[in-house]
VOBA-1610 file (N, C-alpha, C; in pm, whole numbers, padded with zeros to 5 digits, always signed):
BEGIN
Met+00103-00104+00011Met+00036-00014+00020Met+00056+00112+00001Ser+00064+00190-00108Ser+00099+00363-00081Ser+00073+00401-00018Ile+00119+00454+00048Ile+00096+00675+00140Ile+00081+00774+00052Lys-00051+00838+00105Lys-00047+00967+00065Lys-00015+01036+00121Arg+00081+01148+00078Arg+00110+01290+00153Arg-00003+01351+00112Gly+00034+01415+00296Gly-00070+01557+00306Gly+00009+01699+00272Tyr-00052+01776+00226Tyr+00024+01971+00254Tyr+00162+01951+00304Tyr+00266+02000+00276Tyr+00364+02075+00386Tyr+00293+02192+00400Leu+00318+02286+00479Leu+00276+02368+00558Leu+00266+02499+00434Asp+00445+02480+00364Asp+00426+02627+00238Asp+00292+02572+00135Glu+00298+02434+00136Glu+00138+02467+00036Glu-00016+02477+00070Ile-00044+02520+00204Ile-00140+02594+00273Ile-00176+02708+00244Lys-00298+02706+00188Lys-00335+02908+00165Lys-00436+02897+00262Ile-00468+02997+00260Ile-00579+03067+00398Ile-00720+03059+00289Gly-00826+02941+00320Gly-00937+02979+00208Gly-00979+02852+00193Met-00837+02801+00138Met-00805+02639+00126Met-00956+02549+00220Phe-00973+02450+00094Phe-01111+02396+00239Phe-01105+02242+00140Ala-01201+02125+00287Ala-01197+02037+00241Ala-01361+02037+00286Glu-01380+01869+00209Glu-01545+01849+00216Glu-01541+01691+00220Thr-01619+01649+00321Thr-01689+01497+00366Thr-01816+01462+00375Ser-01864+01349+00318Ser-02044+01337+00393Ser-02026+01205+00461Met-02098+01197+00461Met-02158+01041+00554Met-02336+01019+00563Val-02339+00902+00569Val-02517+00911+00583Val-02509+00829+00668Val-02620+00902+00837Val-02655+00808+00963Val-02689+00678+00913Thr-02659+00554+01023Thr-02744+00475+00990Thr-02755+00455+01126Gly-02858+00337+01225Gly-02876+00316+01353Gly-02748+00233+01356Glu-02687+00103+01258Glu-02556+00068+01282Glu-02445+00144+01266Lys-02451+00276+01230Lys-02326+00265+01246Lys-02342+00366+01400Ile-02499+00442+01450Ile-02487+00458+01540Ile-02413+00374+01729Asp-02520+00199+01642Asp-02442+00138+01815Asp-02306+00069+01743Thr-02183+00077+01619Thr-02103+00058+01698Thr-02043+00176+01704Phe-02032+00287+01655Phe-01989+00453+01771Phe-02038+00346+01903Ala-02151+00368+01976Ala-02163+00363+02078Ala-02084+00231+02151Glu-02074+00151+02037Glu-01986-00010+02106Glu-01846+00071+02103Leu-01740+00049+02014Leu-01643+00171+02016Leu-01670+00215+02119Thr-01688+00304+02186Thr-01666+00443+02291Thr-01709+00434+02444Gly-01857+00292+02443Gly-01827+00250+02596Gly-02004+00399+02563Asp-02039+00469+02518Asp-02149+00548+02516Asp-02274+00464+02476Tyr-02373+00400+02594Tyr-02488+00381+02521Tyr-02556+00465+02606Asn-02543+00576+02573Asn-02706+00688+02665Asn-02865+00660+02526Pro-02879+00618+02624Pro-02980+00599+02574Pro-03083+00641+02456Ile-03027+00822+02481Ile-03114+00910+02398Ile-03032+00842+02180His-02926+00770+02228His-02851+00696+02042His-02880+00550+02047Val-02893+00494+02150Val-02978+00352+02133Val-03067+00303+02143Asp-03182+00333+02232Asp-03286+00236+02269Asp-03404+00364+02218Ala-03466+00303+02044Ala-03558+00376+02012Ala-03665+00371+02101Glu-03724+00328+02171Glu-03778+00339+02336Glu-03860+00443+02390Phe-03683+00504+02469Phe-03662+00578+02521Phe-03642+00668+02420Ala-03612+00668+02309Ala-03555+00811+02223Ala-03683+00837+02214Ala-03809+00786+02147Ala-03947+00834+02115Ala-03997+00915+02207Gln-03940+00882+02367Gln-03977+00971+02441Gln-03911+01166+02422Ser-03863+01145+02399Ser-03713+01275+02411Ser-03765+01350+02378Met-03740+01508+02384Met-03703+01654+02329Met-03700+01562+02139Phe-03644+01515+02068Phe-03602+01401+01987Phe-03752+01355+01878Gly-03805+01289+01967Gly-03865+01208+01932Gly-03800+01080+01835Lys-03715+01048+01861Lys-03596+00957+01725Lys-03463+00973+01832Arg-03373+00846+01743Arg-03316+00825+01831Arg-03165+00942+01738Ile-03087+00930+01794Ile-02961+01107+01767Ile-02935+01004+01797Ala-02806+01047+01655Ala-02637+01042+01667Ala-02557+01081+01737His-02438+01035+01777His-02375+01113+01914His-02346+01182+01855Gly-02274+01340+01901Gly-02239+01503+01873Gly-02061+01384+01767Ala-02040+01371+01909Ala-01843+01291+01857Ala-01851+01193+01697Leu-02010+01132+01648Leu-02000+01083+01556Leu-01978+01185+01456Ser-02050+01250+01493Ser-02030+01371+01347Ser-01984+01454+01368Ala-01847+01488+01484Ala-01742+01527+01469Ala-01637+01450+01468Ser-01647+01305+01443Ser-01518+01268+01357Ser-01511+01271+01192Leu-01627+01321+01137Leu-01612+01311+01027Leu-01456+01447+01056Ile-01500+01573+01095Ile-01360+01638+01090Ile-01258+01604+01083Ser-01249+01550+01184Ser-01114+01423+01189Ser-01050+01386+01024Ala-01151+01315+00959Ala-01182+01210+00915Ala-01087+01354+00805Ile-01151+01426+00776Ile-01072+01546+00693Ile-00965+01611+00711Leu-00896+01610+00762Leu-00775+01674+00835Leu-00646+01539+00841Gly-00725+01385+00853Gly-00635+01326+00878Gly-00606+01277+00684Asn-00704+01261+00666Asn-00682+01207+00466Asn-00710+01320+00425Asp-00709+01471+00452Asp-00754+01561+00305Asp-00682+01699+00320Leu-00700+01727+00392Leu-00698+01873+00441Leu-00609+01875+00584Pro-00521+01899+00624Pro-00387+01898+00539Pro-00371+01751+00550Gly-00421+01649+00551Gly-00435+01504+00511Gly-00290+01445+00594Pro-00252+01333+00520Pro-00122+01266+00609Pro-00039+01304+00663Gly+00006+01300+00779Gly+00147+01343+00850Gly+00113+01476+00951Ala-00005+01526+00947Ala-00027+01679+01048Ala-00063+01588+01133Ile-00084+01679+01255Ile-00076+01612+01379Ile-00190+01728+01418Phe-00300+01638+01436Phe-00465+01716+01504Phe-00467+01772+01657Val-00422+01884+01676Val-00406+01898+01871Val-00502+01963+01878Glu-00618+01976+01859Glu-00686+02056+01908Glu-00873+02086+01839Leu-01002+02086+01925Leu-01103+02081+01859Leu-01203+02168+01968Asn-01204+02269+01913Asn-01354+02336+01992Asn-01474+02353+01917Met-01593+02320+01976Met-01700+02303+01910Met-01840+02310+01979Arg-01946+02410+01979Arg-02031+02422+01943Arg-02163+02308+01895Phe-02207+02222+01928Phe-02346+02123+01946Phe-02434+02227+01933Arg-02519+02200+01790Arg-02680+02366+01756Arg-02721+02221+01741Arg-02780+02138+01643Arg-02871+02030+01675Arg-02816+01899+01626Pro-02913+01800+01654Pro-02889+01654+01650Pro-02892+01639+01483Ala-02799+01486+01510Ala-02839+01448+01310Ala-02863+01308+01357Cys-03031+01275+01276Cys-03076+01160+01329Cys-03045+01051+01208Ile-03086+00882+01253Ile-03096+00799+01140Ile-03129+00891+01002Asp-03043+00835+00856Asp-03119+00847+00780Asp-03061+01012+00710Asp-02959+01069+00820Asp-02926+01194+00766Asp-02829+01229+00702Glu-02772+01305+00622Glu-02614+01303+00558Glu-02553+01410+00609Ile-02498+01424+00702Ile-02382+01503+00780Ile-02278+01520+00670Ala-02260+01672+00620Ala-02197+01740+00528Ala-02067+01803+00658Ala-01915+01743+00672Ala-01841+01827+00712Ala-01740+01842+00664Arg-01705+01997+00611Arg-01622+02122+00602Arg-01548+02106+00689Ala-01420+02177+00668Ala-01329+02255+00694Ala-01164+02354+00617Glu-01185+02425+00666Glu-01098+02589+00594Glu-01063+02607+00683Val-00928+02658+00565Val-00788+02737+00689Val-00825+02819+00698Ala-00819+02886+00814Ala-00910+03006+00874Ala-00730+03087+00944Glu-00647+03029+00950Glu-00485+03112+01039Glu-00395+03013+00977Ile-00267+03007+00966Ile-00140+02979+00892Ile-00035+03057+01026Asn+00039+02969+01136Asn+00157+03060+01204Asn+00265+02980+01113Glu+00314+03053+01025Glu+00483+02977+00946Glu+00605+02932+01062Arg+00611+03005+01184Arg+00663+02997+01290Arg+00654+02827+01350Thr+00537+02842+01376Thr+00475+02675+01492Thr+00473+02564+01412Gly+00379+02592+01289Gly+00376+02524+01196Gly+00238+02471+01229Arg+00175+02544+01270Arg+00022+02531+01345Arg-00089+02651+01237Ile-00199+02532+01224Ile-00297+02649+01127Ile-00440+02587+01260Lys-00511+02685+01185Lys-00650+02749+01261Lys-00731+02680+01120Met-00822+02588+01183Met-00906+02571+01094Met-01063+02590+01148Lys-01166+02643+01046Lys-01279+02666+01051Lys-01351+02539+01046Val-01452+02473+01099Val-01488+02325+01127Val-01639+02341+01110Thr-01702+02286+01021Thr-01881+02306+01000Thr-01896+02127+00973Cys-02025+02099+01064Cys-02082+02000+01020Cys-02264+01997+00993Ser-02333+01988+00876Ser-02442+02075+00872Ser-02503+01925+00784Val-02689+01957+00874Val-02749+01868+00778Val-02891+01922+00706Asn-02865+01868+00528Asn-03009+01955+00481Asn-02959+02136+00461Gly-02873+02160+00490Gly-02785+02271+00481Gly-02803+02383+00652Lys-02827+02325+00739Lys-02849+02353+00828Lys-02731+02295+00948Gln-02622+02351+00992Gln-02516+02360+01095Gln-02602+02271+01243Ile-02509+02161+01234Ile-02500+02149+01318Ile-02425+02124+01454Ile-02285+02144+01351Ile-02141+02152+01443Ile-02095+02246+01415Arg-02066+02392+01497Arg-01951+02445+01423Arg-01796+02519+01513Gly-01732+02491+01493Gly-01625+02522+01591Gly-01493+02530+01493Ser-01357+02540+01558Ser-01206+02545+01552Ser-01133+02416+01522Ala-01060+02421+01493Ala-00911+02307+01484Ala-00874+02351+01464Gly-00724+02270+01505Gly-00571+02365+01529Gly-00540+02195+01475Val-00434+02239+01399Val-00313+02171+01361Val-00216+02161+01339Ile-00087+02071+01346Ile+00038+02011+01329Ile+00108+02036+01201Val+00121+02099+01093Val+00062+02055+01004Val+00261+02073+00952Pro+00364+01904+00886Pro+00466+01887+00844Pro+00520+02073+00785Lys+00636+02106+00824Lys+00743+02177+00696Lys+00751+02051+00591Arg+00842+02162+00500Arg+00907+02050+00376Arg+01020+02056+00371Pro+01082+01899+00441Pro+01230+01891+00434Pro+01329+01891+00402Asp+01440+01951+00458Asp+01535+02011+00377Asp+01598+01905+00266Glu+01614+01999+00132Glu+01649+01916+00034Glu+01806+01888+00002Asp+01847+01795+00032Asp+02056+01772+00021Asp+02068+01775-00160
//
C-alpha cells in the first residue's frame, strides 16, 4: 500500500477547504456506541428516544464530529498532520438517514510554529449542526540536500 502525502506547510493557503459526508445509520450509531462505550439511550434505544425532545434516536455528537477528524487526517492537511485541538458547539442533532456534510477551511497559518487553525462545520440539509475550530500541526517541507 502506498502512503499518500499530505500538504506541507508552505503549500497551505488561507481559504483552502475540504469536505466529506456520511449518511447516518442505526448500525453506525450502534458501532460508535460499542467503540466508545457511550450507550446513552437517546442514541441506542428507540423506545427511550421516542419519549425525548427529539422523538427519535440521534447520533452521538462525537460521531458527527469524527468527520472533521477524517478531513484533517485524510485530505487537508492530510497524512502527516497532527490534530491537536478541537473547539465545537453542537447546535442540533443528526438522526438516522440524515446525511452529514462536514467542511474544514484554513482560517489562520502560523509559519513559525507550523500550526494552522481551521474553521470547521457539520451540516444536515444545509443547517449547521456543529460549528467550531480545529488546530493542526502541519509538517514543514524537509530540507533537500
